[in-house]
N, C-alpha and C positions, 0 to 999 in steps of 0.2 A: 405821483405814482398812480397808475391806472389799475383798476380791478379787472381780473380776467372775466370776460363776458360769457364765453362758451365753456361750460364745466368740462374739466378733464376727467376721463373715465378712470376707474380704479386700475392700478398698475402703471399709470403714467409716472415717469421719472421727472423730477424738477430739481433745479439748482437754486440755492439761496443767494439772493442778491445782497442781503444784509444780515447782520446778527439779529437774533430774536430772543429776548428773555421771556421766560414763562411769566404770565400774568395771573393764571389760575392753575390749580393742580392738574387740570385736564389739558393744558397747553403742552406742546412739544418744543422745547428750546432748541436752537440750532445756531451755527456760525456761518458767516459768509463763505460760499463755495461748497458747502455741504450738500450732498446729494440725498434727496428724500423721495419716497415712493408714495403716491396717493393711494389711500386705502378706501376712502369713500367720499362722496360729495355730501355736504351738509345742507340743511335748509337755508342757511345764510350763505349767499354766493361769495361773501368776502372771506370765507373760511373753508378749509379742507381738513379732513382727518387723514393723517399721514404717518408713516413710520420711517425711522432712520436705519442706518446700516447695521446697528446692533439690535434691531427689533423693537425698540421703544416706540410706542404709539401715542399720538395726541393730536391736538388741533393746531393748525398753522394758518397764518394770515396769507390770503391769496396774493396780495400785492407785495409780499416780501420774496416771492420766488418766481422763476421763469421756467417754462417747459424746456426740458432737455431734448434737443433735436439731433437727428443724424445729419452729418455734414453732407451737403447736396452732392449727389453723384454727378460726375462730369466736371466738378469744380477743379480748375487747374491750380492746385495748391503747391506752394513751394516754401520750404524753410529758408530759402535764400532767394527771395524775389528780386533782390538787387544784383543777382548774378546773371550776366548776359551772354555767357559762353564765348564762342570764337567770333569776336568782332575786332575791327582794326582800331588803332589810335584815333583816326579821324572820325570813325563812326561813333566812338565813345564821346568825343568832344561835341558832336552834333546832338547826341542824346542829352548832354548836360547843358544844353543851351535853351533858354536864356540863362546867363550866369546867375548863380545863387549860392553864396558861400555856405559850404557844408553839404551841398548836394553831391551824391557819390554813387558809383557803381563799381562792380568787380567784373573783370573779363579775363578770358584766357590770354596769356601773352602770345603775341604773334612773333616776336623776336626770340623768345626763349620757350620753345614748346615744352609743355608740362608745368610751367610756372604760371602764376596769375599776376594781374596788374590791378592795383587799386587806383581808381581815377576819381579825383576830388576837385570840385569847383571851388575856387578861392579868390576873392577880390578880382573877379572878371576874367580869370584864366583857369585852365585845367592842369593840375599837377598829376603826373603818372608815377606811382610808386610800385616798383617791382616787388612781388611777393615770392620768396624763394623757399624751396624745400631744403632743410638741413637736419640730418639725424632724425628723419621721419616727422619733423615739425615744420611749421610755417613761420616765417619771420620777415620783417621788412628791414630792421636795423641790426639784426643779430644780437639784440639785447633782450627783447621780449619775444617769447616763443609760444606757439599756439598749436593745439591738436587739429583744429579745423578752421575753415573760413568764418564760420559763425562766431567762434570765440574771438578771432582777430577783429571782426567788425564790431562786436560788442565792446571790446577793449577800447578801440579808437572812437567809439560813440561816447564813451564816458570820459575820455581824456585824449587830447591831441597827441601828447607824448612824443613830440618831435615832428609831427606832421604840420602842414601849413594851417590846418584847422581841425577841430574834432569833427567827426562824421555826424551830421545833423539830420539829413533827409535822404532816404534811399530813392534812387531812380528805379522804379519797378519795371521789370520786363513786361512788355505789353501782354495782357491776357492773364497774367498770374495774380494770385491772391496770396497774401502772407498766411501761411498755415497757422502760425501762432494766433493771429487775429481770428481766423475762422473757427478754430477749436474753442477759443474763448467765447466767441459769439454764440456758439451752439451749446455751451455749457460743459465742455469736455476737458478743460484744463484743471489740473490739480496743483497744489502747492508743495514745493520741495520740503518746506519746513514741517509738513505733516507726514513725511515719509522717512522711515529709517530702513536703510539697506542692511541686511543681516548676514547673508552668506550666499556664495555662488552655488546654484543648483543645476546649472547646465550651460552649454555653449551652443550657440546657433549661428545662422548665417549673418545675423545683424551684429552679434556680440554676445556678451554674457547674459544669462538669465539668472536673476537673483531672487531669493526669498526676501520679502520686505514686510514691514509693518506700517500700515496706513491707518492712522487714527484708531489703533487698537485691533485692527483686523489683519490677518495674514494675507499677503498679496504676492503675486509673481510680477517681476519687473524685468522687461527687456531693456538692456542698456545699449544705446547706440552712440558711438563716440567719434565717427569720422564722416567726412562728406560723401564718401563713396556709397554708403548705405543709407544716408539721410533721406533721400527721396523715396527709397523703398519703404522706409519707416512711415513716411507720410501716407503712402498708398495703402499699407496694411491698416494703419489706424483709421483712415478715412472709411474703409470698408467696414471696420468693426463698429463704428458709430451708428451704422445703419442696420445692424443685426441684433436681434434680441430673441433668444429661445433657450429653453432649459437644457438643450443638448448642444449648444454652442458655447465655447468659452467666452465669458462676458468681459468686454472692455470696461474698466472703471474710469479711465481717463488717461491723459497724456501730460507730461511735464516737459517744458522746453525752456526752463529759466535758469538752471543751475550751471553757470559758466558755459552755456550753450551745449551741455550734454543733453541727450534726448532719452526719454523714458516712456515706454508703453506699460501701463499698469493694468493688470488683469486679475480676475479672481484666481486664487491659489488652488491648484489641484494636487491634493496631498499624495496621491498614489502614483503620480508620474504618468509617463506615456503608456498607452495600452499595450504596445509591443513588449516593453520591458516587464509590464505587469503580467502578461501572459507567460513570458519565458521564465520569470522568477517563481511563479506559482505552479504552473503545469497542471496536468489532468488530475493529479492526486488531490488538488485543492479546489480547482474550478470545475464544477459539474456542468452538464448540458444546459440547465436552466440559466446559469450565469452567462454562458457563452451566448445564448439566445437573447438575453437581456442586453448585453453589449451590442449585439447586432441590431436590435430594435432601437436602442438609444441613438446609434449613428444614423439609422434610416430616418428617424424623426427629425434630426438636425438637418440632414440633407434634403428632406422633403420641404423643410422651411426655406432653404436656399433656393431650391427648385421653384417654389411658389413665388419667390421674390426676385426671380430672374438673375440669380448669381450662380456662377460656375466656380467651383473650388479650385480645380486643376492640380491639386496635390494631395488627394485623399489617400491615406495610408494609415496603418496602425500606429506608426511613429508620430503621426499628426493628430491622434486622438488622445485625450488625457482623461484620467480617472480620478474622480473626487473621493473625499474621505468616506462618503456613503455609497461608493461603488456606482456612481453615475458616469457614463462615458459621454464626453463632449468633444465635438470636432473643434480643432484649433488650427493655428498657423495659416492665417489668411493672406500671406504675402503674395501669393499668385492669384488670389481670388479677384475676379472682375465681373462686370456685367456681361451677360451672355453675348453681347454684340462685339466685345473687345477682342483684339487679336493678341497673340502671345508669341514671344520668342521661345523656340523650343530647345534652345541650347542647353539649359540646365534641368530639363525635365527628367524625372525618374523613369527610365525605360520600362522597367518591369511592372509599373503601376499604371502607365499611361496607355490610353486606347490607341490602336494602330492609326486611325484616321487623324488623331491629334498629332502623332509623331510624324506621319508622312506628309500631311497636308495642312497642319495647323488648324484643323477643324475641331474646335472645342465647343462643347455644349453640355447640357445636363446629362446627355446620354454618354458622353465621354467620362463624366463623373460616375455614372452607373457602372461602366466597365471597371473603374478603379474600386468601386464598392464591392464588386465580385471578387477582386483580388484581396480586399480587406477581409471579406468573409472567410476566404481561404486562410488568411493569416490567423484569424480568430480561432478557427477550428483546427488549425495545425499548431496552436499555442505559440505563435510568433515566429514560425519558420520563414525563411526568405523564399519568395515565390520563384518558380522555375529553378529549383536548386541545382539541377544537373545540366543546365543549358547556359552556354556562354552568352554574355550580354548582347554581342553583335548578332547572335543567331535567334534571339527571342522573337523579334517582329516577323522575320521571314517564316519561322516555324508556326507562329500564331496565324499568319495570313494563309497558311496552307491547311488551317483547321485544327491545329494542335490545341488541346485543352489540358490543364493540369488534372491529375487524378484526384479523387476525393481524399482528404486527409483521413488518417486512421480514426475510426470511431465517429466520423461525421455522418449524421443522418442523411439518407438518400434524398429526402425532400429538400434539405438545405443545399445539398450539392446541385440539385436541379436548379435552384435559384441562382447559384454561381454561374452555371452554364448559360442561363438566360441573359445574365449580365455580359457574357463574353460573346454575344452574337456579333459577327463581323459587320452586319448591317446595323448601324446605330438606331435606325427606325424600328428595328425588331426588338430592341432592348426594352424592358419594362420601365415605367416611371418610378421615381422614388415613392410616390404615393402607393403605387401598386405593390412595390416591394415591401413597404411597411405593412400594408394590409395582409400580404401573404405571410409575413413573419408573425403578425398578430394571430392569424388563423392557426399557424403552427403552435403558438403558445396556448391558444384557447383549447386546442384539441390534445395538447400535451404529446404531440407526435415526436417531440425531440427525445423522449425517453426510450 
């Protein structure tokens, strides 16, 4: 076991490689897989001062932990690296050559569109097993049924159960990396045995969102249960491993082990979405100072994304969550990508998306700024829907003719001016998030919101 040579700065997250029992009262015990945060470097390079998730502080041995890293951007991760898509029977057999018993891949069936085929090398030849859909389940023999391909492959990896051999070695699609391996290598995998699912608190594009308990702390858990959303799950989790800011919802880890169900585990935000919070409290409860604070919180989170070259692409009050102590944090990174990436505009929310993004797929930090202007309008209207009296199909044509929403009742003129800056038709004329944050701080300092 090698000792870390370059000291990690305070705030660095690390993951335990082994269990550690306290040797003195000043030590901090931990178990394998536990996430710890460095508090300070000590004079002895073999030891750090660190704290755990419940706030306990003590000394830890440097060679028992590894630095937690973001999964590399651009990595082609797949939860199903053995899935090769639409290839023919002959192509599959070439990929499984030279023969090696237990070598396998899954492809889309060419003879039965919509079905899959499991191709397995066994004793010098390749067997092809049709996987069929029946009652929304997958099956080969109509005896064992599975929710998704990952469950099916896991089952036959453990037991041949009627196949010529059990699945021993996946034939990986060229260029892909197994997501499970990469999350584990980077220190982001959690253990299902440490998680208790308590109750459903929401439903999203991926599946249910549940309240959970992870090692004594409340967490939010996105549960993904089918192949159709599995790759989107990977994309969101990958982005979240690279983001760390007090105004972004923090990823705690991913679980990919429990019968191939998939979970994204994040910090729990007790007061739910900002749009619901605004609507349920209203102006009788939330004063101007609180609205300005939410605006500043979001601007700080978005300034961080801007500085790190990420574009959110789905910024709206429904995708901002509120913590127990009233901190607003940007969430839902399913569409978030590096600034250079392209995006299918088929499912984008028209009323929140900049015209150039809808018309020409031109996404940038400046298209996020447009959405931030809409979000400010939502905050100061206490959660009303933007463009309330305009049909969806007419929003973009009206906006491109120069239409801007009126200021919400009671909204300070200086805040409404910020909104209008965000809605400039020329993206280059819109302010940066840094500038927006500075302007909001100026308003706060001068107490001009009163």
